[in-house]
C-alpha positions in Angstrom: 23.6 -8.4 21.5 24.5 -11.7 23.2 27.1 -11.9 25.9 29.4 -14.9 25.5 30.4 -17.2 28.3 33.9 -15.7 28.4 32.7 -12.2 28.6 30.2 -13.1 31.3 33.0 -14.6 33.3 35.1 -11.4 33.0 32.1 -9.3 34.1 31.5 -11.6 37.0 35.0 -11.3 38.3 35.7 -7.6 37.6 32.3 -6.1 37.6 33.6 -3.9 34.8 31.4 -2.6 32.0 32.5 -3.2 28.5 32.0 -0.7 25.7 31.1 -2.3 22.4 32.0 -0.6 19.1 29.2 -1.0 16.5 30.0 -2.3 13.1 29.6 0.4 10.4 26.5 -0.1 8.3 24.1 1.7 6.0 21.6 2.3 8.7 21.5 2.9 12.5 19.2 1.1 15.0 17.7 4.5 15.9 14.0 4.6 14.9 13.2 7.3 12.4 9.9 9.0 13.1 7.9 9.5 9.9 10.7 7.6 8.0 9.2 8.4 4.6 9.3 12.1 5.2 6.8 14.2 3.2 5.8 11.2 1.1 4.5 9.5 4.2 1.7 12.0 4.4 0.1 10.9 1.2 -1.8 7.9 -0.1 -0.3 8.6 -3.5 3.1 10.3 -3.9 4.3 10.3 -7.6 7.4 12.0 -9.0 6.3 12.2 -12.6 2.9 11.6 -14.3 -0.2 9.9 -12.9 -3.3 8.5 -14.7 -6.1 7.8 -12.1 -9.7 7.0 -11.9 -12.2 6.3 -9.0 -10.9 7.3 -5.6 -8.0 8.0 -3.2 -9.2 8.2 0.4 -6.0 10.1 1.3 -4.0 13.0 -0.1 -2.5 12.9 -3.5 0.7 14.5 -4.8 1.9 14.3 -8.4 5.1 16.1 -9.6 4.3 15.9 -13.3 1.0 15.9 -15.2 -2.1 14.3 -13.8 -5.0 12.9 -15.9 -7.8 12.2 -13.4 -11.0 10.7 -14.7 -12.2 10.1 -18.2 -15.4 11.3 -20.0 -18.1 8.6 -20.0 -15.9 6.4 -17.9 -15.2 7.7 -14.4 -14.3 10.7 -12.2 -11.8 10.9 -9.4 -12.4 11.8 -5.8 -9.7 12.7 -3.2 -9.4 12.9 0.6 -12.6 11.3 2.0 -10.5 9.5 4.7 -8.5 12.6 5.8 -9.0 14.0 9.3 -8.4 17.6 10.3 -5.1 16.6 11.8 -4.1 14.9 8.6 -4.9 18.0 6.6 -3.0 20.2 9.0 0.2 18.3 8.3 0.0 18.6 4.5 2.2 21.2 2.7 0.0 24.2 2.1 -2.9 22.3 3.6 -3.6 20.9 0.1 -5.0 17.4 -0.2 -4.2 17.5 -3.9 -0.9 18.8 -5.4 -0.1 18.6 -9.1 3.2 20.1 -10.2 2.3 20.1 -13.9 -1.1 20.2 -15.7 -4.2 18.7 -14.1 -6.4 17.3 -16.8 -9.6 16.9 -14.9 -12.9 15.1 -15.5 -15.2 14.8 -12.5 -12.6 15.6 -9.9 -13.9 16.1 -6.4 -11.9 17.1 -3.4 -14.0 15.7 -0.6 -11.8 17.3 2.0 -9.1 19.9 1.7 -8.0 22.1 -1.3 -5.8 21.6 -4.3 -3.2 23.4 -6.3 -1.8 22.6 -9.8 0.5 24.3 -12.2 -2.4 24.4 -14.7 -6.0 23.1 -14.6 -7.7 21.9 -17.8 -11.3 20.9 -17.9 -11.1 17.5 -19.7 -14.8 16.6 -19.3 -15.6 17.7 -22.9 -18.8 19.3 -21.7 -20.0 16.0 -20.2 -20.2 17.0 -16.5 -17.5 19.1 -15.0 -13.7 19.3 -14.6 -13.1 20.1 -11.0 -16.1 20.5 -8.7 -16.5 23.9 -7.0 -13.2 25.2 -8.4 -11.3 23.8 -5.4 -8.0 23.5 -7.3 -6.2 26.7 -7.8 -3.4 27.3 -10.2 0.0 28.0 -8.7 3.5 26.7 -7.8 3.8 23.4 -6.0 4.6 23.5 -2.3 6.6 20.3 -2.7 10.0 20.0 -4.3 9.5 16.5 -5.9 13.1 16.3 -7.1 14.5 16.8 -3.6 11.9 14.5 -2.0 12.6 11.6 -4.5 16.3 12.0 -4.1 15.8 11.3 -0.4 13.4 8.5 -1.1 15.9 6.7 -3.4 18.6 7.0 -0.7 16.2 5.6 1.9 15.1 2.8 -0.4 18.7 1.7 -1.2 19.7 2.0 2.4 16.9 -0.1 3.8 17.6 -2.7 1.1 21.0 -3.2 2.8 19.4 -4.2 6.1 20.3 -7.8 7.1 17.2 -10.0 7.1 16.1 -11.4 10.4 13.0 -13.1 9.1 12.6 -16.4 7.2 11.3 -16.7 3.7 9.9 -20.2 3.0 8.1 -21.9 0.1 4.9 -23.8 0.8 4.4 -27.5 0.4 1.9 -26.9 -2.4 4.6 -25.2 -4.5 2.6 -22.0 -4.8 2.6 -20.4 -1.3 5.3 -18.1 0.1 5.6 -17.6 3.9 7.3 -14.6 5.5 7.8 -15.4 9.2 9.4 -13.1 11.7 9.6 -13.0 15.5 11.1 -9.7 16.3 8.8 -7.5 18.4 10.2 -4.3 16.9 11.4 -4.8 13.3 11.2 -7.8 11.0 13.2 -7.6 7.8 12.8 -9.9 4.8 14.6 -10.1 1.4 13.1 -11.8 -1.6 13.7 -11.6 -5.3 11.0 -10.2 -7.5 11.0 -13.5 -9.4 10.4 -15.6 -6.3 7.6 -13.2 -5.2 6.0 -13.5 -8.6 5.9 -17.3 -8.3 3.7 -17.1 -5.2 0.0 -17.8 -5.7 -0.6 -16.7 -2.1 1.7 -14.7 0.3 1.5 -15.3 4.0 2.9 -12.9 6.6 3.4 -13.8 10.2 5.0 -11.3 12.6 4.2 -10.0 16.1 1.3 -7.6 16.3 2.6 -4.0 16.6 6.0 -4.8 15.0 7.2 -3.1 11.9 7.9 -5.1 8.7 10.3 -4.3 5.9 10.1 -6.5 2.8 12.9 -5.8 0.4 11.9 -7.0 -3.1 15.1 -7.2 -5.2 15.1 -7.0 -9.0 14.2 -4.7 -11.8 10.6 -5.8 -12.1 7.7 -7.4 -10.3 4.4 -8.5 -11.8 1.7 -9.7 -9.4 -0.2 -11.1 -12.4 2.6 -13.4 -13.4 1.3 -16.4 -11.4 -1.1 -14.7 -10.7 -1.0 -14.0 -6.9 -4.5 -14.1 -5.4 -3.8 -12.1 -2.3 -1.8 -11.5 0.9 -2.8 -13.2 4.2 -1.7 -11.8 7.5 -1.5 -13.7 10.8 -3.9 -12.0 13.3 -2.9 -14.0 16.3 -5.3 -16.9 15.7 -5.3 -17.5 11.9 -4.1 -16.3 8.6 -6.7 -13.8 7.3 -6.7 -12.6 3.7 -6.3 -8.8 3.7 -9.3 -6.9 2.5 -10.5 -3.4 3.4 -11.3 -2.7 7.0 -12.8 -5.8 8.6 -10.0 -7.1 10.7 -8.7 -7.4 14.2 -6.6 -4.7 15.8 -3.6 -7.0 15.6 -4.1 -7.5 11.8 -4.5 -3.7 11.3 -1.4 -2.9 13.4 0.7 -5.2 11.2 -0.7 -3.8 8.0 -0.1 -0.1 9.0 3.6 -0.9 9.7 4.2 -2.9 6.6 6.5 -1.5 3.9 7.3 -3.2 0.6 10.5 -1.8 -0.7 11.4 -2.1 -4.4 14.8 -0.3 -4.6 15.8 -1.5 -8.1 12.4 -2.0 -9.8 11.7 -0.1 -13.0 8.2 -1.6 -13.3 5.8 -2.9 -10.6 2.4 -4.3 -11.7 -0.3 -5.0 -9.2 -3.2 -7.1 -10.2 -6.8 -7.5 -9.0 -6.1 -8.6 -5.5 -5.9 -6.3 -2.5 -2.4 -5.3 -1.4 -1.8 -4.4 2.3 0.8 -1.9 3.4 2.8 0.8 1.6 4.6 0.3 -1.7 7.9 2.2 -2.0 9.1 2.0 -5.6 10.8 5.4 -6.3 12.3 4.3 -9.6 9.3 2.4 -11.0 6.3 2.8 -13.2 3.6 1.3 -11.0 0.3 0.0 -12.5 -2.7 -1.1 -10.5 -5.5 -3.4 -11.6 -6.1 -6.1 -14.2 -8.7 -6.1 -16.9 -11.2 -8.9 -17.1 -13.1 -11.0 -14.6 -11.5 -9.9 -11.4 -11.3 -6.2 -12.0 -9.3 -3.6 -10.1 -8.0 -4.3 -6.6 -7.0 -1.7 -4.1 -4.0 -0.7 -2.0 -4.7 -0.7 1.7 -1.9 1.7 2.3 0.1 4.1 0.2 2.0 4.0 -3.1 5.2 6.0 -3.7 6.4 5.7 -7.3 8.1 7.4 -10.2 4.8 7.2 -12.2 1.4 5.7 -11.5 -1.3 4.3 -13.9 -4.5 2.5 -12.9 -7.6 1.1 -14.4 -11.0 2.4 -13.4 -12.1 1.1 -10.0 -8.6 0.8 -8.4 -8.3 2.8 -5.2 -5.8 3.7 -2.6 -7.1 3.8 1.0 -6.1 6.1 3.8 -3.8 3.8 5.7 -0.4 5.6 5.7 2.7 3.9 7.0 3.2 4.3 10.8 6.1 1.9 11.4 9.6 2.3 12.7 12.5 1.9 10.3 16.2 2.5 10.9 17.7 5.9 10.0 19.7 5.7 6.8 23.2 7.1 6.9 25.4 6.0 3.9 23.7 3.3 1.9 25.6 0.1 1.7 25.3 -2.9 -0.7 21.9 -4.3 -1.3 21.4 -7.7 0.4 21.1 -10.5 -2.1 18.0 -12.6 -1.4 18.4 -16.3 -0.7 16.2 -18.9 -2.5 13.1 -19.5 -0.3 13.6 -22.5 2.0 11.2 -25.4 1.5 8.7 -26.0 4.3 6.3 -28.9 5.1 3.6 -26.5 6.0 0.4 -27.2 3.9 -1.3 -24.2 2.4 -4.1 -22.9 4.6 -7.6 -23.3 3.2 -10.4 -20.7 3.6 -12.8 -21.5 6.4 -15.7 -20.1 4.4 -16.5 -18.8 1.0 -14.5 -15.8 -0.1 -16.8 -12.8 -0.6 -14.4 -10.0 -1.3 -16.4 -8.6 -4.1 -18.1 -9.3 -7.3 -16.0 -9.8 -10.5 -15.9 -6.6 -12.5 -17.6 -8.1 -15.5 -20.6 -9.4 -13.6 -22.3 -6.1 -13.4 -23.6 -6.9 -9.9 -22.6 -4.4 -7.2 -21.3 -5.9 -3.9 -22.1 -4.6 -0.5 -20.0 -5.0 2.6 -17.9 -8.1 2.2 -16.6 -10.5 4.7 -12.8 -11.3 4.7 -11.7 -14.7 3.7 -10.2 -16.4 6.8 -8.1 -19.5 6.1 -7.9 -22.1 8.8 -4.8 -21.5 11.0 -1.8 -23.4 9.9 1.4 -23.8 11.8 4.4 -21.7 11.1 6.8 -23.1 8.5 8.1 -26.4 9.7 5.0 -27.2 11.9 2.8 -30.2 10.9 -0.8 -29.6 10.1 -3.5 -31.4 8.2 -3.1 -30.9 4.4 -5.7 -28.6 3.0 -6.7 -27.3 -0.3 -5.3 -24.1 -1.8 -7.4 -21.0 -1.5 -9.0 -20.0 -4.8 -8.1 -16.5 -6.1 -10.4 -14.0 -4.5 -11.7 -11.1 -6.6 -11.2 -7.7 -5.3 -14.0 -5.3 -4.5 -16.4 -4.3 -7.1 -15.3 -0.9 -8.4 -17.7 1.0 -6.3 -15.3 3.9 -6.4 -15.7 4.1 -10.2 -17.4 7.4 -10.8 -18.9 6.5 -14.1 -22.3 7.1 -12.6 -21.3 9.2 -9.6 -18.8 11.5 -11.1 -19.2 13.1 -14.5 -22.9 12.4 -14.5 -23.5 14.6 -11.4 -23.1 18.3 -11.7 -21.5 20.6 -9.1 -24.9 21.8 -7.8 -26.0 18.3 -6.8 -22.7 17.6 -5.1 -22.9 20.9 -3.2 -26.3 19.8 -1.9 -24.9 16.5 -0.8 -22.1 18.2 1.0 -24.5 20.5 2.7 -26.4 17.4 3.9 -23.3 16.2 5.7 -23.3 19.5 7.6 -26.6 18.6 9.1 -25.8 15.1 9.8 -26.9 13.5 6.5 -25.0 11.0 4.5 -22.0 11.9 2.4 -22.0 12.4 -1.4 -21.9 9.6 -3.8 -18.3 9.8 -4.4 -17.4 8.7 -0.9 -18.6 5.1 -0.8 -15.4 3.4 -0.3 -15.7 2.3 3.3 -18.1 -0.4 2.4 -16.0 -2.2 -0.1 -13.7 -5.2 0.7 -10.1 -4.7 -0.4 
């Protein structure tokens, strides 16, 4: 807090220390370690039902029924990115928890074990349900009702945080800039409608700081514009987020980035990569868009009431590690202001975007280079006008197990796993480190 001239004068004369009474608020300034609680341990934490394909590098927890994989289309692998320390923190040590029925086609637990209320082989004889019977039937070690009650309180409480960052609209009429300078916590408030209007989203905060973006409104659709991606300032330039080809500064910002949707009933993510964790405890979240651009992954976690994705859409093991205020009694949600106009021209890519091959091309992509726009100034600074980045396709659905899931039997997978033990490569399900986004 700032000391006024009058107070400074009193202190100079008396040498007395003044005690300041904090104003009551929905949160405290105390940093909550593991602020998302149990949910923060998972790449996917879903209260009700989930329909998934392809891969999740992290742990997955579903309170209702889970339909994983589809005959002739894809399987679903879990946990390739988990470490021993990660597994040790999970309730029951399970990398997969399903409170209801698991309808499984080509489900592989790369690391860890699983538990479900009931397991049903949904492969229809084409392959297998769950490889090596790693999912037992039994009671869930997670009380999803209790956890989501806490998450809704947290979500509402954080939405009452006063913004200290600036939300500005770009000169091109399609860019949205989120700019903060706090070394500890940067808070932004934006309406779902204004976020939808952004063709590109640019985030600039100090490396190592935590970022809370409160998206206010009952819905958000990334495909409305559509939004082609999120660019993060890495200390030298805005770099479009992809999978894992970034500076330490970029990664430190992404790992501490939380998108909070306290009121949303629907959240739709399109083909572009999404950095950070999505907290939408009241929302039906969908991932991916059919057509030329394909799925698109979350480089972080998703916490939702329900989750549904197209084949190829993945969640990556990049759980939230930031510092957020402790929530006491949630106060009123902050009403976002209309983004301020800025004279900053939209950055333009310094090279060709190679984030992946469009899904309909049929050509697999290898390791992709991130798209790095030329460094513009912060909102308000003058730079040379540049062209708008073209929408960048997400990675080819390498995680789609159409040819690596239900088509491979448990024996072949067991052999591949054994190969790992002797220093060989990992089984075909765990390919996701090479994709962009």
